[in-house]
C-alpha positions in Angstrom: 0.0 0.1 0.1 2.9 2.6 0.9 4.5 1.7 -2.5 1.2 2.4 -4.5 0.7 5.6 -2.7 4.2 6.8 -3.2 4.1 6.2 -6.8 0.8 8.2 -7.2 1.6 11.0 -5.2 5.2 11.1 -6.6 3.6 11.7 -10.0 1.1 14.7 -8.5 3.5 16.4 -6.3 7.1 15.7 -7.3 7.2 19.4 -8.7 6.4 20.8 -5.1 9.1 19.6 -2.7 10.6 21.8 -0.2 13.7 20.7 2.0 14.9 23.0 4.5 16.5 23.0 7.9 14.1 22.8 10.7 13.1 25.6 13.1 15.5 24.8 16.0 18.3 23.5 14.1 21.9 24.8 14.9 24.9 25.4 12.8 28.4 26.4 13.8 31.0 28.4 12.4 34.2 28.5 14.1 38.0 29.1 13.0 39.9 25.7 12.9 43.4 27.6 12.3 44.8 26.9 15.6 46.3 23.5 15.2 47.5 21.7 18.3 48.0 18.4 16.9 48.0 16.4 13.6 48.5 12.9 12.2 49.0 11.5 8.9 46.6 8.3 8.2 45.3 6.9 4.8 46.3 10.0 2.7 44.7 12.1 5.2 45.9 14.9 7.5 44.0 14.9 10.5 43.9 18.0 12.8 43.0 18.6 16.4 42.3 22.3 16.6 40.7 25.2 18.8 37.7 24.8 16.9 37.1 21.1 16.5 38.8 18.5 14.1 39.1 18.5 10.3 40.7 16.2 7.9 42.4 17.2 4.6 42.6 14.6 1.7 46.1 15.1 0.2 45.3 13.8 -3.2 42.2 16.2 -3.9 42.7 19.1 -1.4 39.1 18.2 0.1 38.4 19.1 3.6 35.9 17.4 6.1 35.1 19.7 9.1 33.8 18.7 12.3 32.4 20.8 15.1 29.5 20.5 18.0 26.9 20.5 15.2 28.0 17.7 13.3 29.5 15.0 15.4 31.7 16.3 18.0 30.7 16.8 21.8 33.4 19.6 22.5 35.6 22.1 20.5 38.8 22.4 22.3 40.5 19.5 20.6 44.2 18.9 22.3 45.3 15.5 20.9 44.4 13.1 18.2 45.4 9.4 17.6 44.5 6.5 15.4 44.2 2.9 16.7 45.0 -0.2 14.8 41.3 -0.5 13.6 41.8 2.8 12.0 39.6 4.7 14.3 40.5 8.2 14.9 40.4 9.3 18.5 40.2 12.9 19.7 40.9 14.4 23.3 39.5 17.7 24.3 40.4 20.0 26.9 37.2 19.7 29.0 37.8 15.8 29.2 35.5 14.5 26.4 36.9 12.0 24.1 35.3 11.2 20.7 36.1 8.1 18.5 35.4 8.3 14.7 35.1 5.3 12.4 35.7 6.8 9.1 34.5 3.6 7.2 31.1 4.0 8.8 31.2 7.6 9.2 30.1 7.0 13.0 31.3 9.0 16.0 31.2 7.5 19.5 31.4 9.2 22.7 33.3 8.7 25.8 32.5 10.8 29.0 34.2 9.1 31.8 36.9 11.9 31.8 34.7 15.0 31.6 35.7 17.8 34.0 39.6 16.6 33.5 41.9 17.9 30.9 43.3 15.6 28.4 46.8 16.1 26.8 47.5 12.7 24.9 46.2 9.5 23.8 48.2 6.4 23.0 46.7 3.0 21.8 47.8 0.1 23.3 46.3 -3.3 22.2 42.6 -3.2 22.6 43.0 -0.3 25.1 43.9 3.4 25.0 46.1 5.3 27.4 44.9 8.8 28.4 47.3 11.4 29.5 45.2 13.7 32.0 45.9 16.5 34.6 45.9 14.1 37.3 48.1 11.4 35.9 47.5 8.3 33.2 44.4 6.3 33.0 44.0 3.0 31.2 40.6 2.8 29.1 39.4 -0.6 28.1 38.0 0.0 24.6 36.0 -3.2 24.3 34.4 -2.9 27.6 33.8 0.9 27.2 35.2 1.4 31.0 38.0 2.7 32.9 40.2 -0.1 34.0 42.5 1.9 36.4 44.0 5.3 36.8 47.7 5.9 37.9 47.9 9.3 40.0 51.2 8.4 42.0 53.9 8.2 39.4 56.7 7.9 41.4 58.1 9.3 44.9 59.8 12.1 43.1 56.4 13.3 41.6 54.4 14.0 44.6 50.7 14.0 44.2 48.5 14.0 41.3 50.4 15.5 38.2 49.6 16.5 34.6 50.9 14.1 32.2 51.8 15.9 28.8 53.0 13.1 26.7 52.9 9.3 26.8 55.5 6.9 25.1 54.9 3.2 24.8 57.9 1.0 24.0 57.0 -2.7 23.9 55.4 -3.0 27.4 57.3 -0.1 28.8 55.3 3.3 29.7 56.9 6.6 29.7 55.3 10.1 30.9 56.4 13.4 30.4 55.4 15.9 33.1 56.1 19.2 34.0 58.3 17.9 36.9 60.3 15.2 35.1 59.8 11.7 33.4 58.2 8.8 35.1 58.7 5.2 33.8 57.2 1.9 34.5 56.2 -1.3 32.9 53.1 -3.1 32.3 54.7 -6.4 33.5 54.5 -5.0 37.4 51.6 -6.1 39.3 50.4 -2.6 40.5 51.1 0.8 38.4 48.9 2.6 40.9 51.7 2.2 43.6 54.5 4.8 43.2 57.0 2.2 44.1 56.3 1.0 40.6 57.6 3.9 38.9 61.2 5.2 38.3 61.6 8.9 38.0 64.0 11.2 36.0 64.9 14.9 36.5 67.7 17.2 36.4 69.3 15.1 38.8 69.9 12.4 36.3 71.1 14.9 33.7 67.9 16.2 32.0 68.2 20.0 30.9 64.9 20.9 32.3 62.2 19.2 34.3 59.4 20.6 31.9 59.1 17.7 29.5 57.0 18.4 26.4 57.5 15.2 24.4 59.1 11.8 24.3 60.3 9.6 21.4 62.0 6.2 21.0 64.7 6.1 18.4 67.5 3.7 17.4 66.9 1.7 20.7 66.8 4.4 23.4 64.7 7.4 24.5 64.8 11.0 23.7 63.2 13.8 25.6 62.1 16.9 24.3 62.1 19.6 27.1 61.8 23.4 27.5 65.6 23.6 27.4 66.7 21.3 24.6 66.8 17.5 23.9 68.3 15.0 26.0 69.1 11.1 25.3 69.0 8.4 27.9 72.4 6.7 28.3 72.1 3.8 30.9 70.3 5.6 33.7 71.4 9.1 33.0 70.6 11.6 30.5 72.9 13.6 28.2 71.8 17.0 26.4 72.3 17.1 22.5 71.5 20.6 21.7 74.5 21.3 19.3 73.1 23.5 16.6 69.6 23.6 17.5 68.0 27.0 16.5 65.6 27.1 19.6 65.9 25.2 22.8 62.0 24.8 23.4 61.2 21.5 21.9 57.5 21.1 20.7 57.8 17.7 19.3 60.1 14.8 18.7 59.3 12.2 15.7 61.3 9.3 14.8 60.7 8.5 11.1 62.5 6.6 8.4 65.3 6.0 10.7 65.6 9.7 11.4 65.1 11.8 14.6 63.3 15.0 13.8 62.9 17.9 16.5 60.1 20.5 16.1 60.8 24.1 17.8 58.6 27.1 17.3 60.1 28.0 14.0 62.0 24.9 12.7 62.0 21.4 12.1 65.5 19.9 12.6 66.9 16.7 11.9 69.5 14.8 14.3 72.9 14.0 12.3 74.4 11.2 14.6 77.7 11.1 12.7 78.3 14.9 13.3 76.7 15.1 16.8 74.4 18.0 15.8 71.1 19.2 14.4 70.5 20.6 11.0 67.5 22.2 9.9 65.4 20.4 7.3 63.3 23.3 6.0 63.4 27.2 6.1 61.9 29.2 9.2 58.3 29.0 9.5 56.6 29.7 12.7 54.7 29.1 15.2 54.9 25.3 14.9 53.2 23.0 17.1 53.2 19.4 15.9 54.7 17.3 13.0 53.9 14.3 10.7 56.2 12.9 8.0 54.9 11.3 4.8 56.7 8.5 3.3 58.3 10.5 0.5 59.9 12.7 3.2 57.5 15.7 3.1 56.8 17.6 6.2 53.4 18.3 7.5 53.2 20.7 10.4 50.4 22.2 12.5 50.6 26.0 13.3 49.4 27.9 16.2 47.0 30.7 15.5 49.0 34.0 16.2 49.9 37.2 14.4 52.7 35.3 12.3 50.9 32.1 11.5 47.8 29.9 11.5 46.6 26.7 9.9 49.0 23.9 8.8 51.6 23.6 6.2 53.4 21.2 3.9 57.1 21.2 3.1 58.0 19.6 -0.1 61.2 17.9 0.1 61.5 18.0 -3.8 60.7 21.4 -4.4 62.1 22.6 -1.1 59.2 25.1 -0.3 56.4 25.6 2.0 52.5 25.4 1.1 50.6 27.2 3.7 47.0 25.7 4.0 44.0 27.0 5.7 40.9 24.9 6.5 37.7 26.9 5.4 36.1 29.0 7.9 35.9 32.4 9.5 39.2 33.8 9.9 38.8 34.2 13.6 36.5 33.3 16.6 36.3 36.6 18.5 33.0 38.0 17.2 32.0 41.4 18.8 29.5 42.8 16.0 27.2 41.1 13.2 24.9 42.5 10.5 23.3 41.0 7.3 23.6 43.2 4.3 20.9 43.6 1.8 22.5 41.0 -0.5 22.2 38.4 2.5 26.0 38.4 3.1 26.8 38.2 6.9 29.3 40.9 8.1 31.4 40.4 11.3 33.6 42.8 13.3 36.3 41.1 15.4 38.4 43.0 18.0 41.4 40.8 17.0 40.8 40.0 13.2 39.5 43.0 11.7 36.5 42.7 9.4 35.3 39.6 7.6 32.4 38.5 5.6 30.5 35.0 4.5 28.7 35.1 1.3 27.2 31.5 2.1 30.0 29.8 0.4 33.4 31.5 1.3 34.7 34.0 3.8 36.8 37.1 3.1 38.9 38.9 5.6 39.7 42.7 5.6 42.9 44.0 7.8 45.3 46.6 8.0 46.6 45.1 4.7 43.3 46.4 3.1 43.5 49.9 4.4 42.3 49.4 8.1 43.9 51.7 10.8 44.1 48.5 12.8 42.4 45.3 13.2 40.3 45.9 16.5 36.9 46.4 15.1 33.9 46.0 17.5 30.8 46.8 15.8 29.2 46.8 12.2 26.0 48.3 10.8 24.6 48.1 7.5 22.6 51.4 6.2 19.7 52.0 3.8 22.2 52.2 0.7 23.7 48.8 1.7 26.9 50.4 3.0 28.6 48.7 5.8 30.0 50.8 8.6 32.6 49.6 11.2 34.0 51.0 14.3 36.3 50.0 17.2 39.0 50.8 19.5 41.6 53.1 17.9 40.5 52.1 14.4 38.3 55.2 13.6 35.1 54.9 11.3 35.3 52.5 8.2 32.8 52.2 5.6 32.7 49.7 2.8 30.2 50.5 0.0 28.5 48.2 -2.3 31.4 48.1 -4.8 33.7 47.0 -1.7 35.5 50.3 -1.7 36.9 50.9 1.5 36.8 54.4 3.2 38.1 55.3 6.6 37.1 58.4 8.6 39.9 59.0 11.0 41.2 62.1 13.0 40.6 64.4 10.3 36.8 64.2 11.0 36.7 62.4 14.4 38.7 63.1 17.6 41.2 60.8 19.0 41.9 60.6 22.8 43.7 63.0 24.8 47.1 60.9 25.0 47.0 59.9 21.4 45.2 62.1 18.7 45.6 59.0 16.2 43.7 56.6 18.4 39.9 57.2 17.6 37.5 55.2 19.3 34.1 54.5 17.8 32.0 52.6 20.3 28.3 52.5 18.3 26.9 53.4 14.8 23.3 53.5 13.8 21.3 54.9 11.0 18.2 57.0 11.9 15.0 57.2 9.6 16.1 60.2 7.7 19.3 58.1 6.7 21.7 60.0 8.9 24.5 58.1 10.2 25.3 58.5 14.0 28.5 57.6 15.5 29.7 57.7 19.1 33.3 59.1 19.2 34.2 58.0 22.7 36.8 59.6 24.7 37.2 62.4 22.1 39.7 64.7 23.2 37.6 67.6 21.8 34.5 66.2 23.8 32.6 66.1 20.6 31.3 62.6 21.5 28.5 62.3 19.1 29.1 62.8 15.1 26.4 62.7 12.4 27.0 62.1 9.0 24.1 63.1 6.7 23.2 61.8 3.2 24.5 65.3 1.9 28.0 64.4 3.3 27.8 67.0 6.1 28.8 66.3 9.4 27.3 67.7 12.8 28.5 67.1 16.3 27.0 67.0 20.0 29.5 67.5 23.0 29.8 66.9 26.6 29.2 70.6 27.2 25.9 70.5 25.9 25.0 68.4 28.4 26.0 64.6 27.4 26.8 62.8 30.8 30.2 61.3 30.0 32.8 61.3 27.2 32.7 57.4 27.6 29.7 56.3 25.4 28.7 52.7 24.6 25.4 52.7 22.7 22.6 54.4 21.1 19.1 54.0 19.7 16.1 56.2 18.3 12.6 56.6 19.6 9.8 57.6 17.4 9.8 61.1 18.6 13.5 61.2 17.0 15.2 61.6 20.2 18.4 59.7 20.6 19.1 57.6 23.5 22.6 57.5 24.3 24.4 55.0 27.0 27.4 56.3 28.7 29.5 55.2 31.6 27.6 57.5 33.9 24.0 56.8 32.7 21.5 57.4 29.7 21.8 60.7 27.9 18.6 61.7 25.7 19.3 64.2 22.8 16.3 66.1 21.7 17.6 67.8 18.8 14.0 68.7 17.4 15.1 67.4 13.8 17.4 70.4 13.2 20.8 69.1 13.0 22.0 72.7 11.8 20.3 74.5 14.6 21.7 74.1 17.9 19.2 76.5 19.8 16.3 74.3 20.0 18.5 71.2 21.4 17.5 69.8 24.6 20.1 67.5 26.1 21.0 68.8 29.9 18.3 67.2 32.2 17.2 64.5 29.7 19.0 61.5 31.7 18.3 58.5 33.4 20.8 57.4 36.1 20.7 55.2 39.5 18.7 58.3 40.9 15.9 57.2 38.3 16.1 53.5 39.4 18.8 52.1 37.1 20.9 49.4 38.6 24.2 51.2 37.5 25.3 53.9 35.6 27.7 51.9 33.6 25.5 51.4 30.6 26.5 48.4 28.2 23.6 48.7 25.6 20.4 50.5 24.8 17.8 49.4 22.5 14.1 50.4 22.0 11.7 48.0 21.0 8.5 48.1 18.9 6.5 49.2 21.7 8.9 52.1 22.5 10.1 50.4 25.6 13.7 51.4 26.1 15.7 48.2 27.1 18.8 49.5 29.1 21.4 46.9 30.1 23.8 48.0 32.8 26.7 46.6 34.6 24.4 45.1 37.3 21.5 44.0 35.1 18.9 45.0 32.7 16.2 47.8 33.3 13.5 49.2 31.0 11.6 52.4 30.9 8.2 52.5 29.5 6.7 55.6 28.0 3.3 54.8 29.4 4.8 55.1 32.9 7.6 57.6 32.6 8.4 58.1 36.0 9.5 54.8 36.6 12.3 52.6 35.6 11.8 48.9 36.2 14.0 46.1 36.5 13.9 42.8 34.5 14.2 39.5 36.1 14.6 36.1 34.6 17.9 36.4 32.6 20.5 33.7 32.8 23.0 36.1 34.0 23.0 39.9 34.8 26.3 40.1 33.0 24.8 41.3 29.7 27.0 42.1 26.7 24.2 43.0 24.1 20.6 43.5 23.5 18.8 43.2 20.2 15.1 43.4 19.0 14.0 41.0 16.4 11.3 41.8 13.7 8.6 39.7 16.0 9.7 42.3 18.8 11.3 39.4 21.0 14.1 40.6 22.9 17.4 38.8 22.8 19.7 39.2 25.7 23.5 38.1 25.0 25.1 37.4 28.4 28.1 35.9 29.7 26.0 32.5 30.5 24.3 32.3 27.0 21.3 33.7 25.5 17.9 34.7 27.1 15.1 35.6 24.7 12.0 37.4 26.2 8.9 36.7 24.0 6.9 39.6 22.4 4.3 38.7 25.1 6.6 40.1 27.6 6.6 37.0 30.0 7.8 34.2 28.0 11.5 33.0 28.3 13.7 31.0 26.1 17.2 30.2 27.2 20.1 28.7 25.2 23.7 27.7 26.7 26.2 25.4 25.9 24.4 22.9 28.9 21.2 22.7 26.9 22.0 23.5 23.1 25.0 23.6 20.6 25.7 27.1 21.3 29.4 27.3 20.3 30.3 29.4 23.8 28.4 31.0 26.7 29.9 34.3 26.3 27.5 35.8 23.7 28.6 39.2 22.4 26.4 40.1 19.5 23.4 39.0 17.2 22.7 39.3 13.5 19.3 38.8 12.4 18.4 37.7 8.8 14.7 38.8 8.5 14.1 37.2 5.2 15.0 33.6 6.5 14.7 33.7 10.4 18.1 32.8 10.9 19.9 34.4 14.2 23.5 34.7 14.0 24.9 34.5 17.6 28.6 36.1 18.0 30.5 34.7 20.9 34.1 35.1 22.1 34.9 31.6 20.7 33.0 31.3 17.5 29.6 31.9 15.7 26.4 30.0 16.0 23.4 30.1 13.7 19.9 29.1 14.9 17.1 28.7 12.6 14.0 30.3 14.0 10.4 31.1 13.0 11.1 34.8 13.3 11.2 36.0 9.6 9.8 38.9 8.1 5.9 38.4 7.3 5.3 38.3 3.5 2.7 40.8 1.8 0.5 38.2 0.7 0.2 34.5 0.5 1.5 33.9 -3.2 4.7 33.6 -1.9 4.0 30.6 0.7 6.0 27.4 0.1 5.0 24.1 1.7 6.8 20.9 2.0 8.0 18.1 1.8 5.5 16.7 -0.5 4.9 13.6 -0.1 5.3 14.0 3.4 6.2 11.0 5.6 4.1 11.3 8.9 5.9 9.9 11.8 8.1 10.7 14.6 10.8 13.4 14.0 9.1 14.5 10.6 7.3 17.9 9.9 5.3 19.7 7.1 6.7 23.1 6.9 5.0 26.1 5.8 7.3 29.0 4.7 6.9 32.6 3.7 3.7 33.3 5.3 1.9 36.4 5.5 1.0 38.2 8.7 -2.1 37.5 11.0 -2.8 34.0 9.3 -4.1 30.7 10.6 -4.0 27.1 9.0 -6.5 24.3 8.8 -5.5 20.9 7.8 -8.6 19.0 6.1 -9.4 15.6 4.6 -10.6 15.9 0.9 -14.2 15.9 1.9 -13.7 19.0 4.2 -13.4 17.3 7.5 -11.0 19.6 9.9 -8.2 17.4 11.4 -5.9 20.1 12.7 -6.1 23.7 13.3 -2.8 25.9 13.8 -4.1 29.2 15.4 -2.4 32.6 14.6 -1.2 32.9 18.1 0.9 29.7 17.7 2.6 30.8 14.4 5.5 32.9 15.8 6.7 34.2 12.5 6.8 33.5 8.7 7.4 29.8 9.3 5.6 27.2 11.0 5.1 23.4 10.7 2.4 20.6 11.1 3.6 17.4 12.7 1.3 14.9 10.9 -1.0 14.5 13.8 -4.9 15.3 14.3 -6.3 17.4 16.9 -6.2 13.8 19.3 -2.6 14.0 19.0 -2.8 10.7 16.6 -0.8 10.4 13.3 -3.2 10.5 10.3 -4.0 8.1 7.9 -2.1 8.0 4.4 -4.0 9.9 1.7 -4.5 13.3 0.2 -5.0 16.3 2.6 -5.9 19.9 2.1 -4.3 22.9 3.7 -6.0 26.1 4.0 -4.1 29.3 5.0 -6.4 32.3 5.6 -6.6 35.7 7.3 -10.1 36.0 9.1 -10.1 39.8 8.8 -9.2 40.1 5.2 -10.6 36.8 3.9 -7.4 36.4 2.1 -6.7 32.5 1.9 -4.5 30.0 -0.1 -5.3 26.1 -0.5 -2.8 23.6 -1.3 -2.6 19.7 -1.3 -0.7 17.5 0.9 0.3 13.8 0.0 0.6 12.0 3.4 2.3 8.6 3.5 2.4 7.0 7.1 5.4 5.4 8.1 
């Protein structure tokens, strides 16, 4: 019967199938350019990074990236290992372990060590040794359980100690720590007893007790320390540092009967017959890890810094470095977000300048493109699709629709008292007359508010006119065209009577809100005005709001995840979004319904939420954090003008658990009926349950039972206007 229905309905409806991400789905965009560890396995380079894990196929140059929305349980990947079955193991800084089976494309989760810090993984038979911040643990892979954990690694290593690297030589186990080396054997009865371990330190000749890496080469043990390399000779160590370009050793690797040492800027090879090291490749920094191909090519991981990031390949044949960067945003510190008229996402970063994402690729703008510096903290898109940016010391930057960059610096705005070239812009907004308002915080000339008109004229408002402070944070406009300005000393309201050129009718002094009026704190973090003209004021001590219907009272808003609020934004459906240090809190347009997202209950990439960007056409909400970017699919999109734009699907619809029939591009104030072909109503979705331009039907009737297979009608209608649209749904029961 199901096959019969499917064939008939496919013919009827195959041209009307819509497949979309569902409401509530999350996507993570995070930079994976800080590579902590890498391995070479089956023509793939696998990298553990600050933003999860990626693999790079050498033959094709293709990337496969993994983060907390497509397989991983964490992002702070520290170490990566492959076992004898070909499974990829990843250890994270917060104790999670993930295991990936490439053949089955399947992830498994190990949570026995959550809350600890993992430094290294080493496969041993059907078990895995885990280097932890408290010692070494033996994990039984088959039983999926911790067998035992060794916390006392000898009498010289007092108490629990972090193990930074593990080396296995036959049945012997070697551990690198910040206080020396521990050695034992699995042939001993009780490795949990400190007497089962032998310790080595500077007393036995090590150049330092901080051991970063251990390696077995040509029948003996080598130790890489913060003060060079040492080799074990009998029961003592001898330093072998001749010709090393740097004494801090990041990694030792033995490959093809050669010993390699990785320092911050070089890969060096030990030349035993000359008793010295020689550099294999030209200077490249900062290096973290190394893998060596069969043809001798070097693959190195790089730490993200001002000098480098990503990973690189040194071709032995060509004697050249090839720098490689995985796809993704250039950085993870996101301070400001905006969507332009072409659906391009723009990001402001206090560390990485400006970057944009067009849905396919990322592009970065830095000082190399003309910025004063890369400390950019906010972005605003105006009515002409110009992108405006400001930040600490960077002045005011405008990128027009032709991608031309214009910088307004101290020739227009004012620098700080100590440095006229250090121009601080703390917020930018456009009013209904297309004037661009700029907060020039700390301005030495006290002109802390600047206005740029469509006629390219500049006007200014100063502290002397009554603005409470030189330290400004945010601004917004009410319907009376007054400008609400958040400062370090409270809120100032500029009433300029719509005459920028005429100062005589301005009212500023006295138009203030401070703790004397009920604010929790005078240090204002953000000011935003919602569609009901309620002014939301985020202070250092929590959120207040001022309602024009009760102008004598400033109220306090309870219910947020945290009173440490970084940002407040209003979406197109008048929901209030609060970015806090503990996640996202959303106050519904009804004024009392709360929704909260944090890393505890969602795939939010980080709890310190700094900014929001709303795509009103799709309902996507971009959430900027101090460690990456999250995207949440919401129903809060712009209502359409009529019902002719409605899309619905998938069609045929397979009714069953987890499946939904979605309606897109709905007009405002509509309801939906699901009916049988003979007109019987099986389900109604009332307008108050449709939160935006998107809603869905779960395939159930009003009795919460799945409907039978067959043809159904949907009727989308507006009771006030009589406008309606009718369509068919082909339902197949699972």
